[in-house]
C-alpha positions as CSV (number, residue, x, y, z in Angstrom):
1,M,-107.2,24.6,28.2
2,T,-107.3,27.7,25.9
3,A,-107.3,27.0,22.2
4,F,-104.6,29.1,20.2
5,T,-104.8,30.1,16.7
6,A,-102.1,30.6,14.2
7,E,-102.4,34.4,14.7
8,E,-102.1,33.9,18.5
9,P,-99.3,31.6,19.3
10,P,-98.9,30.5,22.9
11,S,-96.4,32.1,25.1
12,A,-93.7,30.1,26.8
13,E,-95.6,30.1,30.1
14,Q,-98.8,28.9,28.6
15,A,-96.8,26.1,26.8
16,R,-95.3,25.0,30.1
17,E,-98.7,25.1,31.7
18,A,-100.0,22.9,29.0
19,L,-97.1,20.5,29.1
20,T,-97.6,20.2,32.9
21,A,-101.2,19.4,32.4
22,L,-100.3,16.7,30.1
23,R,-99.1,14.5,33.0
24,H,-102.6,14.8,34.7
25,E,-104.3,13.7,31.4
26,V,-102.0,10.7,30.9
27,A,-102.6,9.7,34.5
28,K,-106.3,9.1,33.7
29,A,-105.2,6.1,31.7
30,V,-101.9,5.1,33.1
31,V,-101.2,4.6,36.8
32,G,-97.7,5.8,37.7
33,Q,-94.8,5.9,35.1
34,E,-94.5,9.8,35.6
35,E,-90.7,9.5,34.7
36,T,-91.5,7.8,31.4
37,V,-94.2,10.4,30.7
38,T,-91.6,13.2,31.3
39,G,-89.0,11.5,29.2
40,L,-91.3,11.4,26.2
41,V,-92.0,15.1,26.6
42,V,-88.4,15.9,26.9
43,A,-87.7,13.9,23.7
44,L,-90.5,15.8,21.9
45,L,-89.0,19.1,23.0
46,C,-85.5,18.0,22.1
47,R,-86.4,16.5,18.8
48,G,-85.0,13.2,20.0
49,H,-86.1,9.5,20.4
50,V,-86.8,7.2,23.3
51,L,-85.9,3.7,23.9
52,M,-88.2,2.2,26.6
53,E,-87.2,-1.1,28.3
54,G,-89.6,-3.0,30.4
55,V,-91.4,-6.3,30.8
56,P,-94.6,-6.9,28.8
57,G,-97.7,-5.5,30.4
58,V,-96.4,-2.3,32.0
59,A,-98.5,-0.1,29.7
60,K,-95.7,1.1,27.3
61,T,-98.1,1.0,24.3
62,L,-101.0,2.6,26.3
63,L,-98.7,5.3,27.5
64,V,-97.6,6.3,24.0
65,R,-101.3,6.3,22.9
66,A,-102.2,8.5,25.9
67,V,-99.5,11.0,25.3
68,S,-100.4,11.3,21.6
69,A,-104.1,11.9,22.6
70,A,-103.2,14.5,25.2
71,L,-101.0,16.3,22.6
72,S,-103.3,16.0,19.6
73,L,-100.6,14.2,17.7
74,D,-101.0,11.3,15.3
75,H,-99.4,8.0,16.4
76,K,-98.8,4.6,14.7
77,R,-97.6,1.3,16.1
78,T,-95.5,-1.5,14.3
79,Q,-94.8,-4.9,15.9
80,F,-91.4,-5.7,15.0
81,T,-91.0,-9.3,14.1
82,P,-88.2,-11.5,12.4
83,D,-90.0,-11.3,9.1
84,L,-90.6,-7.5,9.0
85,M,-89.0,-5.9,5.9
86,P,-87.7,-2.4,5.8
87,G,-90.5,-1.4,3.4
88,D,-93.0,-2.3,6.0
89,V,-91.6,0.5,8.1
90,T,-90.6,3.3,5.7
91,G,-93.0,2.6,2.9
92,S,-92.8,0.9,-0.6
93,Q,-92.9,1.7,-4.3
94,I,-96.1,-0.1,-5.7
95,Y,-96.9,-0.3,-9.4
96,D,-100.2,1.3,-10.2
97,A,-101.6,-0.3,-13.5
98,R,-104.0,2.6,-14.0
99,S,-101.3,5.2,-14.3
100,A,-98.6,2.7,-15.5
101,K,-96.3,4.3,-12.8
102,F,-94.8,3.2,-9.4
103,E,-96.4,5.2,-6.6
104,F,-94.9,5.5,-3.2
105,Y,-97.2,4.4,-0.3
106,E,-96.1,5.8,3.0
107,G,-95.2,3.5,5.8
108,P,-96.2,3.6,9.4
109,V,-93.2,5.8,10.1
110,F,-95.0,8.8,8.6
111,T,-96.6,9.9,11.8
112,H,-95.7,12.1,14.9
113,L,-95.3,9.3,17.5
114,F,-94.0,6.1,15.9
115,L,-94.1,3.1,18.5
116,A,-91.6,0.5,17.4
117,D,-92.7,-2.3,19.6
118,E,-90.0,-4.8,20.5
119,I,-87.4,-3.4,18.1
120,N,-84.8,-6.1,19.1
121,R,-87.0,-8.8,17.5
122,T,-86.4,-7.7,14.0
123,P,-83.1,-8.3,12.0
124,P,-80.5,-5.5,11.6
125,K,-81.5,-4.7,8.0
126,T,-84.9,-3.6,9.3
127,Q,-83.5,-1.9,12.4
128,A,-81.2,0.1,10.0
129,A,-84.2,1.2,8.1
130,L,-85.1,3.5,11.0
131,L,-81.6,5.1,11.0
132,E,-82.2,7.6,8.3
133,A,-85.8,8.4,9.6
134,M,-84.4,9.0,13.1
135,E,-81.3,11.0,12.2
136,E,-82.3,12.9,9.1
137,R,-86.1,13.0,9.6
138,Q,-86.8,11.8,6.1
139,V,-87.1,8.7,4.0
140,T,-85.2,8.4,0.6
141,V,-87.3,7.2,-2.3
142,E,-85.6,6.6,-5.6
143,G,-82.9,9.0,-4.6
144,H,-85.5,11.7,-3.5
145,P,-85.9,12.6,0.2
146,V,-89.4,12.7,1.6
147,P,-89.6,14.6,4.8
148,L,-91.4,13.2,7.8
149,P,-93.9,15.2,9.9
150,D,-92.8,17.5,12.6
151,P,-92.7,16.6,15.4
152,F,-91.4,13.1,14.8
153,V,-90.4,10.9,17.7
154,V,-89.6,7.2,17.6
155,A,-90.6,5.4,20.9
156,A,-89.0,2.0,20.7
157,T,-89.6,-0.8,23.2
158,Q,-87.4,-3.8,24.0
159,N,-87.9,-6.6,26.5
160,P,-85.0,-7.0,29.2
161,V,-85.9,-10.6,30.0
162,E,-86.3,-12.6,26.8
163,Y,-83.1,-12.9,24.6
164,E,-83.8,-15.8,22.5
165,G,-84.7,-14.7,19.0
166,T,-83.6,-11.2,19.5
167,Y,-81.1,-9.1,17.6
168,P,-79.4,-6.6,20.1
169,L,-79.2,-3.0,18.7
170,P,-75.6,-2.0,17.8
171,E,-73.9,0.9,19.4
172,A,-74.4,3.2,16.4
173,Q,-78.0,2.7,16.5
174,L,-78.4,2.9,20.4
175,D,-76.5,6.2,20.2
176,R,-79.4,7.7,18.0
177,F,-81.8,7.4,20.9
178,L,-81.8,10.4,23.2
179,L,-83.0,8.7,26.0
180,K,-83.3,5.1,27.4
181,L,-86.1,4.9,30.0
182,V,-86.5,1.9,32.2
183,V,-90.3,1.3,32.6
184,S,-90.5,-0.5,36.0
185,L,-93.3,-2.5,37.5
186,P,-95.8,-0.5,39.6
187,E,-95.7,-0.2,43.4
188,R,-98.3,-2.2,45.1
189,D,-100.7,0.7,45.8
190,Q,-100.4,1.8,42.2
191,E,-101.2,-1.8,41.1
192,V,-104.3,-1.9,43.4
193,G,-105.4,1.4,41.8
194,M,-104.9,0.1,38.4
195,L,-107.1,-2.9,39.1
196,T,-109.7,-0.7,40.8
197,R,-110.1,1.2,37.5
198,H,-110.5,-2.0,35.5
199,A,-113.0,-3.3,37.9
200,E,-114.9,-0.1,37.5
201,G,-115.0,-0.7,33.8
202,F,-111.9,1.0,32.4
203,D,-111.2,0.2,28.8
204,P,-107.6,1.0,27.7
205,S,-108.8,0.9,24.0
206,D,-111.2,3.9,24.7
207,L,-109.1,6.8,26.0
208,A,-111.9,9.3,25.4
209,A,-114.2,7.4,27.8
210,A,-111.3,7.5,30.3
211,G,-111.5,11.4,30.1
212,V,-108.1,12.0,28.3
213,R,-108.4,15.1,26.4
214,P,-106.1,17.3,24.4
215,V,-104.4,19.9,26.4
216,A,-101.6,20.9,24.0
217,G,-100.6,20.7,20.3
218,V,-97.9,21.4,17.9
219,A,-98.2,25.2,18.6
220,E,-97.3,24.7,22.3
221,L,-94.4,22.3,21.5
222,R,-92.9,24.9,19.1
223,A,-93.2,27.6,21.8
224,A,-91.6,25.3,24.3
225,R,-88.8,24.5,22.0
226,E,-88.0,28.1,21.5
227,A,-88.1,28.8,25.2
228,V,-85.8,25.8,25.9
229,A,-83.3,27.2,23.3
230,R,-83.1,30.4,25.3
231,T,-82.4,28.6,28.6
232,H,-79.1,29.9,30.0
233,V,-76.1,27.6,30.6
234,T,-73.1,28.9,32.4
235,P,-69.6,27.8,31.4
236,E,-69.2,26.0,34.7
237,V,-72.3,23.8,34.0
238,L,-71.0,23.1,30.5
239,S,-67.7,22.0,31.9
240,Y,-69.6,19.8,34.3
241,V,-71.4,18.1,31.6
242,V,-68.1,17.5,29.8
243,D,-66.4,16.2,33.0
244,V,-69.3,13.7,33.6
245,C,-69.0,12.3,30.1
246,R,-65.2,12.1,30.4
247,G,-65.7,10.4,33.7
248,T,-67.5,7.6,32.0
249,R,-64.6,7.1,29.6
250,A,-62.1,6.9,32.5
251,S,-64.2,4.4,34.6
252,P,-62.4,1.1,35.1
253,S,-65.8,-0.7,35.1
254,L,-66.6,0.6,31.4
255,Q,-65.2,-0.6,28.2
256,L,-67.1,2.1,26.4
257,G,-67.8,5.6,27.7
258,A,-70.1,8.4,26.5
259,S,-69.1,10.0,23.1
260,P,-69.2,13.8,22.5
261,R,-72.6,13.1,21.0
262,G,-73.6,11.9,24.5
263,A,-72.3,15.1,26.0
264,T,-74.4,17.2,23.5
265,A,-77.4,15.1,24.4
266,L,-77.0,15.6,28.1
267,L,-76.8,19.2,27.5
268,R,-80.1,19.3,25.5
269,T,-81.9,17.2,28.0
270,S,-80.7,19.2,31.1
271,R,-81.7,22.3,29.4
272,T,-85.3,20.9,28.8
273,W,-85.5,19.6,32.3
274,A,-84.6,23.0,33.7
275,W,-87.2,24.8,31.6
276,L,-90.0,22.3,32.5
277,A,-89.0,22.9,36.2
278,G,-89.8,26.6,35.7
279,R,-86.3,28.0,35.4
280,D,-84.4,29.8,32.7
281,Y,-81.0,28.5,33.7
282,V,-79.5,25.1,34.1
283,T,-78.1,23.8,37.5
284,P,-75.8,20.8,38.1
285,D,-78.9,19.0,39.7
286,D,-80.6,19.2,36.2
287,V,-77.6,17.5,34.7
288,K,-77.7,14.8,37.4
289,S,-81.5,14.3,37.0
290,L,-81.2,13.2,33.5
291,A,-77.6,11.8,33.3
292,K,-78.6,8.1,33.7
293,A,-81.4,8.2,31.2
294,T,-79.3,10.0,28.6
295,L,-76.1,8.0,29.1
296,R,-77.0,4.4,30.2
297,H,-77.4,3.3,26.6
298,R,-74.3,5.0,25.4
299,V,-71.9,3.1,27.7
300,A,-71.0,-0.5,27.9
301,L,-69.9,-2.5,31.0
302,R,-66.7,-4.7,31.0
303,P,-67.4,-8.3,31.1
304,E,-65.4,-8.6,34.3
305,A,-67.5,-5.9,35.9
306,E,-70.7,-7.7,35.0
307,L,-69.5,-10.9,36.6
308,E,-68.9,-8.9,39.7
309,G,-72.5,-7.8,39.7
310,A,-72.0,-4.2,38.5
311,T,-74.8,-2.4,36.8
312,T,-74.7,0.4,34.3
313,D,-76.8,2.7,36.4
314,G,-74.7,1.8,39.5
315,V,-71.4,2.7,37.6
316,L,-73.1,6.0,36.5
317,D,-74.0,6.8,40.1
318,G,-70.4,6.3,41.0
319,V,-69.2,8.7,38.1
320,L,-71.7,11.4,39.3
321,A,-70.5,11.1,42.8
322,S,-66.8,11.3,41.8
323,V,-67.1,14.4,39.6
324,P,-66.8,17.7,41.5
325,V,-70.0,19.7,41.4
326,P,-69.5,23.5,40.4
327,Q,-70.8,25.9,42.9
């Protein structure tokens, strides 16, 4: 991969080539999970955040580490526990006896990719500490804002199985996540391939030995963002995005539909998906491709629908099927 200097920024095509190569690099460490990798790239280009839901042991942490290594980005991980305090995430004011002053010591949130592991195991007070960082991309210290690095993405994980001792994220915080990605168990052949790697000596703590190398960086992400912003959206596709979101509000199976912020998010992700696919315009299929990942955490099933066995993704599939697709 060509190294670019500040005087020679990469073109949009070079940026797309680099981000396409990213999937190959991550695959050296993580078997499968292509949709999750793509979701993280979409979030980086949209300046959004990702909530990853999956059982333990499906390589969520390894995936974030591999993506950060392939993009030459810093990453930090915090295990969210019931005794975690807000200052443990954002940073704290600590008295320095030598200078007789309070000094601010940055928390782990000051990084490019912040992995908030099992975010629903910490109390709401600590969960809320992330709200300002996620929305404003800053941390306020003694009334003064301290900016976070750019890019900055929160990749939070939660376990869908264990509910005891958890604090479900409120709707307001769920809405701050651009995407909710379901990290599924691997297929049989993928699991065999994973075990084969381990049998041959693969060490998940040593990504360099696995051959993961940087193929892109901040310059490529900036060039890609600029190209995404130029991706054309017709009035018909804009109307389609709105109709899909309004369809969730009218669904009898949902007690909470997607808000206008959800419609804005769906527009952003569809644009990015179209650009990654090599086009400078958005199609209804781009909207459909990311509708569930963008909206599944912004809607809520009615209790009676849950009792009848309905699922959020199933209801969204029904909404997408019912909304007329523009030609």
